[in-house]
N, C-alpha and C positions, 0 to 999 in steps of 0.2 A: 707761749706764743699765740696771738690772736689769730684766729682764722676768720675770713670774710666768706659768706656763704651766698649762694643764689645768683640770679641775673645771668648774663652772657658772658661775663668776665671771669678769668680765673682768679683764684686767691693768690697764686703765685706766677710771676712771670714766666712765659714759656710753658704754662702748664695746659692741659686740655682738660676740660670738665667733662667726665664721662657719665655722672649723675648728680643731680642736686636736688634738695628737698627742704623745704620749711613749711612747718605747720604742725597741726596735732597729729598724734601717732596712735593708732589702734592695733588690734591684733592683725586684722585683715591688711592694713596698710604696711605694717611692718613685713608681713609675708610678701607682699606685692613689691616692696622695695628690694628685698632679697632676691626675688626671681628676676627683676629687671636688672640688677646688678650682676647677677649671674650671666644672664643674656650679654650684657655688654662685655663682661669678662671673656666670655667665649669667643667674641668677635676680636678681641687683641691678638696682637702678633707678638706673643711672649710664650713661654714655656708653660705646660700644664702645672708643672710645680709652682712656678710664680704665681698663675692664676688660684691654684688652691690656697696657697699662703695668703694672697691678699683677701681671698673670700672669707677665710677663717677669721683673719683680723677684723674684716668688715663685720661679720656676724657678732663677734664679741664687742666691737664697738657700739653697734647700734642696740644690742641686748642691755649693755652698760647704761646707754641712755634711756631706753625705754624703761627699764627697771628703777631707775635712780632719779628721774626728774622730779622736781618737786612743783605741784601744781601752782600755777601764777596767773593772777588776774589779767587777762589780755588787753592789748590796746590794738590800734591798726598797725603799729610800727613794730611790735615785738611778737615773737613767734616762740612756741614752747619748745620746739625742737628745730635744729638745722642739721644737715647732713650733706656732705659732698664727697665724691669719689673723683679724684683727679690723677692725671697722669702727665709726667714730663719724659725727658729721655732716660733718665736714671731711676726713677721711682714713681710709685703710686702714693698718692696721699689720701689718708682717709680722715675727714674732718667732721667732728660732731660738737653739737652745743646745745646746752639745756639749763633752764634755771635751777638754781639751788638756794636753800635758805643760807643766810649769812652765816649763821651759828654752825653751818658744816664746813664752811671753806677751810679753816686752818686745819682740822684734822684731814681732810682731803689733800691738801697741799703737802701736809706732813708725810701722808701715805704714800703720795706719788714720788715726792723727792726721796724717800727711803727706799722705794722699790727701783727708781731709776738709778740709785748709787750701786744697787746689787750687781755682782757679776753672775754668770751663769749657773754656777755652783750654788751661789746663795740663794738664787730665785728657785732652783730646784728644791732644796733643802726647805725654804719658806712655804712652797707650794705643797709640799708633802706634809709639812707640819700642820699647815692650816687644814688641810683635808683630813688629817689623822685625829685632830683634836675635836671634831665633831660639832664646832661652833657655826651657827648659821645666822645669817642676818633676819631681819624682820621681812625682807623680800625674799627668803627661802635660799639665798646662796651663801657661799663660805667667803665672801668678800675677795673672790680670786680674779675677777673680770679685768682688772688693770693689770695684774700679774700676769694673766694668759695673753693679753694683747702684747706685752713686752716680750713675753717667750715666744710667741707665734710670729712676730715681726722681726724679732732679733734687733730691734731699735728702741732707744729711749722714747718716752713720750713728751711731747711739747704741749703745754697747756697755758691757759690764761684765765683768770677770774675778773670780771668787769662788774663793778657794783651797778645794780640798776635802780635800786630804791633802798630805803632803810631796812628792808626784810630779805631782799633777793640779791643774788650775784648771777652773772651769766657765765657758765662754765663753757670754755672752749678747749677742745682737746684735738691734737693732730698727731698721727702716727703714720710713719712712711715704711713702706715695703720696697726694698730693691727689686728693680724691674729686670 
């Protein structure tokens, strides 16, 4: 699912943008975005349980983008990272986007599709097995960010890859959390 980011309009009809960002990401900016998101969620008229769930999914989603985007030669129209937090009557939507190398697209599609097809028990088993085998990626993780997002949100992930040039694709990810 392609997500549109930024501006004054929502990505989806009937949604309110609580927070939106597009540009480069640094450790300091990452922390500031999380702090601002936490503040925005504190102002929401919803249960503390929902706020915690949204924040946990938000953290996982942003960490996923921050740790896995591929450097991309920038132009004035393209941004390395996009992010938005939106709310409608029924859900919060966390939308992220980042550039990835084309040679990573099929593996990522396959991984997400496989994880999306798992039921709760299969996700739990996969998660434990992945942690137990001690294999870590070049980024230092066990490759469980997507799994954590699905486990914490209780929802499947929507995504889209949009080719940018002969080397890169833009990866958009959306996850919803029931309000």
